[in-house]
N, C-alpha and C positions, 0 to 999 in steps of 0.2 A: 629241920625235917618238917617242922610243921610248916614252913612257907612252901616246901616243895609238894605237901599234899593238897593245900590249896590250888596251887598253880595246875596239878593235875586234874583237880575237880572242875576249875574255870574251863580247862580246855575240853575235858568231857561235856560239858554243858554247851559249848560253842560249836562242837562237832554235833550234837543233837539238833541244835537250833537249825544249823546248817542243813543237815540231812532230812528235816522237816518242812523246811521251806518248800513252798510252791505246791505241797500235798494238799489235796481237798479231802475233807472227812468222808467217809464212806456214806453213799446215798440210804437214808432209811426206808424202808419198805413196810415197816409193821409199826404203825404208829398210834399213839393213845388219842382218842378224841376227847376234846374240850367241851364244856357245857356251852350249849348254844350254836355250836360249829355244824350239827346236822340236825337242824330242827324238824326234819321231814321223816326222820328214822323211826321205825318203830319196832318193838320187838314183841315176839307173839308166842305165848306157851299154849300149846293143846292141854284141853280138858276131856276126857274119856269117858264114856259111858260103861266100860267094860276094861279088863285087864288082859285083853288080847294081845295087844302090841305096845312097847314103848312108847310114851308121849313125846312128840316132837316139839322142838322148838325152832323157830324161823323168824324171817326178816319181814319187814313190810314198809311200805312208804304211803305217807300222807298225800292225797291228790285233792281234796276239799275238805270241808267242816265236817262232812258226813261220810267220808269214803276213803278205804285204805286198798290199796293193791298189795296183793303178795301172791306166791307160787300155789298152782294146784296141789302141788304133790304136799303142802303145808295143810292146806284146808280141805282138799278132797277126799280126807280118808273117813268112811263111812263111821267109825268109831268115835269121832269127834264130837262131842255134846256141846262143847263151846269153846271159846278162844278169850286167853286173858292178853290184853294189849297194854302196852307200856309205851307212854308217850312221853317226848323230853327228858328221856333217860341217858345218863352217860354209865351210871354204876348201878344196874338193874337191881342189885341186892340191896340196895339203900333204900327202905320205903319212905324215909322222910327227905329223900334228896331234894334240893330246892328245884323246882320247876318240871318235877316228874308228876305225871298223871297217869291214872290207870283205870281199864276200863273191860268189864267183860261182855262178850258178845255170844249172843246164843246162836245155835246152828242154824236156824230159818233166817239169819242176817248174813249167810255166807253163801256166795254165787260163785260157783266152779264153771269155766268154760265146759260147755256140752260136750266140745269136740276134745277134751283133754285126753291125751294119749300117754300114759306113764311108762308103756314100754319102747316108744321112740321117742319120748320127751318132746312131743308137740302139744301146742297150745297150752304150755305150762303157767296159767294164770287165773288168778282169781281175785274176786271184789267183795271186800267187807263193807256192809252197808251198818255203820252205826246208828245205835238206837237214840243217840243225843248228839248234839253238835259238839265238837272238841272246842274247848277254849283256846284260842291261839293266843300267844305272847311271844316274847323274845326267846322262850325255848321250845316253843311248837309252832310250827308252820308248814303250809302245804307247798310241795314241789309242782311246778308247771308241767304240763304234758309236751310231749315232744312235736317239732315240725314233721308233719307227715310225708314232707318232700325231701327231707335229709336224711341220709345215711349215716352220717356222723363218722366216715370212715378217717382214721389217724387222729380222731379227736383224743386229746387228754381230758382222761376223765377221773372221778374219784368212786370208789366203793367202801362203803362203810358197812359195819356188822359186828356181830359177836363171835365170830369164829375164833378160833385160838391158834391158827395155823395149821393144824394136825390135819382138818378135813373132817374129825371125828367129834371132838369136845367142843363144849361151849364155854366161852369166857364171861366171867361177871361183869367185864368193862368193855365198852364199845371201842372197837379200834377203826382205823381206815387205812387203805394203800392205793396208791396212784396206779391207774392203768392206761393202756392205749387200746383204742378200738381197731381192729384190724380192718384192711382194706379187702375188698372181695378177692383179689388175687392170692392174698395171703391165706384169706378163710379157705379157699379151694386147696391150698396147699397142706393147710392143716386138717381138713377133712379127708384128703387122700392119705395122709400119714397116720391119723388117728381114729377117725371115726368109720367104726365097722359097718354102720347102718348104709354108706355108700351113697349118702344124699346130704345135702345142706341146705335146709329151707330159709327161704327170706326171713322168715319171722325168727330167726336167731340172731344175735350178735356174738361176735367174738372178741374177747380182749383178753390183753397179757399184762402183768405188772412192767413198770418202767423197767425195774431190775428183777432178775430170778430171784425168787424167796417164797415164803409162805403166803396164801393168801387169806384175808380176813374174813372173807363172806361165807354165809349159810344160805340155804335155800330162801329164795324170796327178797334177799336184801337188796337195795338200790344200786343201780348203775346211774350216775348222776354227772352231769358237764356244768360247769359253773358259767353263767351268764355276764357280760361285762358289767352291767349294772350291779351285780351282787346278788341277783337271783339263781335259783337252782332247776334246771330241767332233768327230770328222769327219763332217761331213754331205754332202760332195762331192767330186768329182773333177774337175779342170779338163777340158774336152773340146775347145771351141772358142770362138775370139772371133766375136760376131755383129754386131758395128757397127765404127765407124772408130775410128782413135785418140783423136780429139777426144772420144768417147764411148763408151769402153771397156766396151762390155757382154761380159760372159763366161758362157758357159754350162758348167755342169759337171754330172755324172752324179750323180742322187740316190742315195746309199748306202741310203737307208730302203727304197727300192725293189727294192733286190738283198738283203736281209738273208737270206731264205730260202737263196738262192743261196750265199751268203757262210758262213752256219751248217752247210751240208751237208758243207762242205770241213773246216769247224772238228769236226764231230760224227765223221767218217771218219778223219781224222789228228788226234786229241787232242793 
């Protein structure tokens, strides 16, 4: 009787092995970041001079030792007195995290695009000029600015941020997801089906996750492409979601559309 039980167990094991052969594990869409993986990433907290609206949390990207890009929707609120910036963070709640630096920037160091339109989501970009230089190391580095001639169509990119996938709450830990930049034709189709504004400006980039699933990003988080030599190029800043959770198309501000605006600050304050 005991021998028969062992035979049944052995046959069951063989059948399980055979049934799982050739199967590939499901693709992960919502991944936890490692220290040093996204050295250009910034977490931003608003500090308000009133209690009129709830303070927001946003993302940002380092582009030089004195400059951070984020969304105008994050920095453009007139109730914002200052911004708390977290650099090199993976667990933003851990003040003693190795590699993490923090800095508070006052309102007069925040420059929102003058033509930012919150109703039509246009020119959703702001530059934060840091009062001191960031100390670069293996945890904190700047991302490169994009090629102004490239549309990055069908490019595989990465979005990193502190979104929890719900679109509402903020996670204590940094996550990322792999996305693809849509082509012009795909963008037109998306705009036709989902965008009630009936226009799709060239200053937007449309992207979608490689697999349907939650999006990790919040406003201002970077859309980045990895270069062959290992460097990173930021091509967009997350602005808003265009469609449903089941089909999470995300619109980003196209950085290359604002290079002259960005370079003006870099030239004035080298």
